[in-house]
C-alpha positions as CSV (number, residue, x, y, z in Angstrom):
1,M,-47.5,17.2,24.2
2,V,-49.9,19.8,25.1
3,V,-48.5,23.5,26.1
4,A,-51.2,26.0,27.9
5,G,-51.0,29.3,29.4
6,E,-48.5,32.3,29.2
7,V,-45.0,30.8,27.9
8,N,-42.3,33.1,28.8
9,Y,-38.7,33.3,30.1
10,E,-40.0,31.1,33.4
11,S,-41.9,28.6,31.8
12,A,-39.6,28.4,28.5
13,P,-37.3,25.8,30.4
14,R,-40.0,23.1,30.9
15,I,-40.6,23.2,27.7
16,V,-37.5,22.5,26.6
17,Q,-36.9,19.7,29.1
18,S,-39.7,18.1,28.1
19,L,-39.1,17.9,24.6
20,R,-35.6,16.9,25.5
21,E,-36.8,14.1,27.5
22,L,-39.1,12.5,24.7
23,Q,-36.5,13.0,22.4
24,E,-33.9,10.7,24.7
25,K,-36.8,8.1,25.0
26,G,-36.6,7.7,21.1
27,E,-39.8,9.9,20.1
28,L,-38.6,11.8,17.0
29,R,-41.6,12.8,15.5
30,I,-43.3,14.9,18.4
31,A,-46.7,16.9,17.8
32,M,-47.1,19.9,20.3
33,D,-50.8,21.1,20.9
34,C,-50.8,25.1,21.2
35,G,-54.4,25.9,21.1
36,S,-54.3,26.7,24.7
37,V,-51.7,29.2,24.8
38,D,-52.6,32.6,25.8
39,F,-49.0,34.3,25.3
40,I,-45.6,33.3,23.9
41,D,-42.7,35.4,24.0
42,S,-39.1,35.0,22.4
43,S,-38.0,32.4,25.3
44,G,-40.5,30.4,24.6
45,I,-40.3,30.7,20.8
46,G,-36.7,29.9,20.5
47,A,-37.4,27.1,22.9
48,I,-39.7,25.2,20.0
49,V,-37.3,26.4,17.2
50,H,-34.3,25.4,19.3
51,A,-36.1,21.7,19.9
52,A,-37.3,21.3,16.0
53,D,-33.7,22.1,14.7
54,A,-32.4,19.0,17.0
55,L,-35.2,17.0,16.1
56,R,-34.6,17.8,12.3
57,R,-30.7,17.3,12.7
58,A,-31.8,13.6,14.4
59,G,-33.9,12.8,11.4
60,G,-37.2,13.6,13.0
61,A,-39.8,17.0,13.1
62,L,-41.6,18.9,15.0
63,S,-45.5,19.9,14.2
64,L,-47.4,22.4,16.1
65,R,-51.1,22.0,16.0
66,A,-54.0,24.4,16.5
67,A,-51.0,27.1,16.6
68,T,-52.1,30.5,18.1
69,P,-52.4,33.3,15.2
70,Q,-49.6,35.3,17.9
71,L,-47.2,32.3,17.3
72,T,-48.0,31.5,13.9
73,H,-47.2,35.5,12.7
74,A,-44.3,35.5,15.0
75,L,-42.7,32.5,13.2
76,Q,-43.7,33.4,9.4
77,V,-42.0,36.7,10.1
78,S,-38.8,35.8,11.7
79,G,-38.3,33.0,9.2
80,F,-38.4,30.2,11.7
81,S,-41.9,28.6,10.0
82,E,-39.4,26.6,8.0
83,L,-38.0,24.4,10.5
84,L,-41.1,23.0,11.4
85,D,-44.6,22.5,10.2
86,V,-47.4,25.0,11.7
87,Q,-50.7,23.9,11.2
88,A,-52.5,26.9,9.8
89,P,-55.2,28.7,12.3
90,A,-59.1,27.4,12.4
91,P,-61.2,29.5,10.5
92,E,-63.2,30.6,13.5
93,Q,-60.1,31.8,15.3
94,A,-59.1,33.7,12.3
95,A,-62.5,35.2,12.6
96,V,-62.7,36.3,16.3
97,R,-59.4,38.3,15.4
98,A,-61.0,40.5,12.5
99,R,-60.3,43.9,12.7
100,R,-62.8,45.8,14.8
101,G,-64.0,49.2,14.2
102,H,-61.8,52.1,15.9
103,P,-62.6,55.5,16.9
104,S,-61.9,58.5,14.3
105,R,-59.8,60.1,16.6
106,V,-56.3,59.2,16.8
107,W,-54.5,60.3,19.3
108,Q,-53.5,58.3,22.6
109,Q,-51.1,58.8,25.1
110,A,-50.0,56.8,28.6
111,R,-47.2,56.8,30.9
112,F,-46.9,54.0,34.1
113,S,-44.6,52.1,36.0
114,V,-44.1,48.2,36.4
115,G,-42.2,46.4,39.1
116,M,-39.0,44.4,38.8
117,A,-40.7,40.7,38.9
118,A,-41.1,38.5,36.2
119,D,-45.0,38.9,36.2
120,E,-45.1,42.6,35.9
121,E,-44.1,41.8,31.7
122,A,-47.7,40.7,31.4
123,V,-48.8,43.9,33.0
124,A,-46.9,46.0,30.9
125,R,-47.8,44.3,27.8
126,R,-51.8,44.4,28.7
127,R,-51.5,48.3,29.4
128,V,-49.6,48.9,26.0
129,T,-52.1,46.4,24.1
130,E,-55.2,48.3,25.4
131,L,-53.9,51.4,24.0
132,A,-52.8,49.9,20.7
133,E,-56.3,48.2,20.4
134,M,-57.7,51.8,20.5
135,L,-55.6,52.7,17.1
136,P,-56.7,51.3,13.7
137,F,-53.6,48.1,13.7
138,S,-54.7,45.2,12.8
139,P,-54.8,41.9,14.8
140,E,-50.9,40.9,13.7
141,Q,-49.8,44.4,14.1
142,I,-51.2,44.2,17.7
143,D,-49.3,41.0,18.3
144,D,-46.3,42.5,17.1
145,I,-46.6,45.2,19.9
146,R,-47.6,43.0,22.3
147,L,-44.1,40.8,21.9
148,A,-41.7,43.6,21.5
149,V,-43.5,45.1,24.8
150,G,-43.0,42.2,26.7
151,E,-39.4,41.6,25.0
152,A,-38.5,45.2,26.0
153,V,-39.2,44.8,29.8
154,A,-38.3,41.2,30.0
155,N,-35.0,42.2,28.9
156,A,-34.6,45.0,31.2
157,I,-35.8,42.7,34.2
158,R,-33.6,39.7,33.4
159,H,-30.4,41.5,32.3
160,G,-30.4,45.6,32.5
161,C,-31.6,45.6,35.8
162,A,-30.8,41.5,36.8
163,G,-31.2,41.9,41.1
164,R,-32.0,45.4,41.1
165,D,-35.2,47.2,42.9
166,G,-37.2,49.6,41.4
167,H,-39.2,50.4,38.8
168,L,-39.3,50.7,34.9
169,T,-41.1,53.6,33.2
170,V,-43.3,52.9,30.3
171,R,-44.4,56.0,28.2
172,C,-46.4,55.7,24.9
173,A,-47.7,58.3,22.2
174,A,-49.4,57.7,19.5
175,D,-50.6,60.2,16.3
176,S,-52.5,59.6,13.0
177,E,-49.1,58.0,11.8
178,K,-47.7,56.1,14.2
179,L,-47.6,54.4,17.8
180,V,-44.3,55.6,20.0
181,I,-43.5,53.2,23.0
182,R,-40.6,54.0,25.4
183,V,-39.3,51.8,28.0
184,H,-36.7,53.1,30.5
185,N,-34.8,51.4,33.2
186,P,-32.1,52.4,35.6
187,G,-29.8,49.6,33.9
188,E,-26.5,49.9,33.0
189,P,-25.7,50.4,29.0
190,F,-24.7,47.9,26.4
191,D,-24.1,48.1,22.6
192,P,-27.0,46.6,20.9
193,A,-24.9,46.1,17.6
194,A,-22.9,43.7,19.3
195,V,-25.9,41.5,19.7
196,P,-25.9,38.6,16.7
197,V,-28.6,38.0,14.4
198,P,-30.0,34.8,15.3
199,N,-28.8,32.0,12.4
200,P,-31.7,29.4,12.0
201,C,-28.8,26.5,10.8
202,S,-27.0,27.5,14.1
203,L,-29.3,28.2,17.2
204,R,-28.7,29.0,20.4
205,E,-31.2,28.7,23.4
206,G,-32.2,32.3,24.6
207,G,-30.7,35.6,23.2
208,L,-33.5,36.3,20.6
209,G,-35.2,38.7,22.4
210,I,-33.7,42.1,20.4
211,F,-34.3,40.0,17.3
212,F,-37.9,39.6,17.7
213,M,-38.7,43.7,18.9
214,R,-36.5,44.6,15.6
215,T,-38.6,42.1,13.6
216,A,-41.9,43.3,15.0
217,M,-41.6,46.7,15.5
218,D,-40.8,49.2,12.2
219,S,-38.1,50.7,14.5
220,V,-36.3,50.0,17.3
221,D,-33.4,52.2,19.0
222,Y,-31.7,52.5,22.5
223,S,-30.4,55.2,24.1
224,F,-28.4,55.8,27.6
225,D,-27.8,58.2,30.3
226,D,-26.9,58.9,33.8
227,T,-30.2,57.6,34.2
228,G,-30.3,54.3,32.7
229,T,-31.5,53.0,29.6
230,T,-34.7,53.8,27.3
231,V,-35.6,51.5,24.2
232,T,-37.4,53.6,21.6
233,M,-39.7,51.2,19.3
234,T,-42.1,52.6,16.6
235,K,-45.1,50.7,14.9
236,Y,-46.5,52.6,11.7
237,L,-50.0,52.7,11.6
238,P,-51.7,51.4,8.1
239,P,-52.4,54.0,5.7
240,A,-55.8,56.1,6.4
241,E,-58.8,55.1,4.1
242,E,-60.6,57.9,2.7
243,G,-62.6,59.6,5.0
244,D,-61.8,57.9,7.8
245,G,-61.5,61.0,9.9
246,R,-57.9,61.1,11.5
247,R,-56.5,63.5,12.9
248,S,-53.2,65.0,11.6
249,D,-51.3,65.3,14.3
250,H,-47.4,64.4,14.5
251,L,-45.5,63.1,17.2
252,D,-41.8,64.8,17.2
């Protein structure tokens, strides 16, 4: 089975259906080629993990071939990698992801709005990633940021503002220590503490967005007022190396 392109909450159901059809035909050992996946969010990861768990219970197994570094990293930090066989990224793929040089000045800001359509999630991810890549983050940390931003925007579109028109506002600011990302939507408040931590032994499809946000970022906080809901996510920069020239500015 080959999976390609961007895998998100719109395309993930097709993966679920395809895997179910294969299992119903008696295929209990399935290999999934992920080498052409551009990006995968919690919906896609959840679909893969759920299928792996179902196959394991039936005496089979799911293996991922040419798993992208982003997918491999997400599975490892979430603890789900134990449920399936994940092929390590090819050496040449890892080499491309080597940390690039960064300007010595660490101070960036950005503010933009996106609409309530599903394809706007990719726009938000790209804009924030462009900023994050100007900072001394590792490739794995960039993947974490991309995933968390996508989840925050997708959750707002699918749940917080379902069926509404309008825009989401994304604000980013980085100082010498951290990148802070705030995603505001005009949706209704909810209780983040009521969202359960997923149990690998009792998985359900969907509902992994906040879990992956918390796994990917150093802190995730929600605030609510009469204008809507704001999620604030923080990612700390790696420790500065001597002589790297970072500024000592701090964010409040």
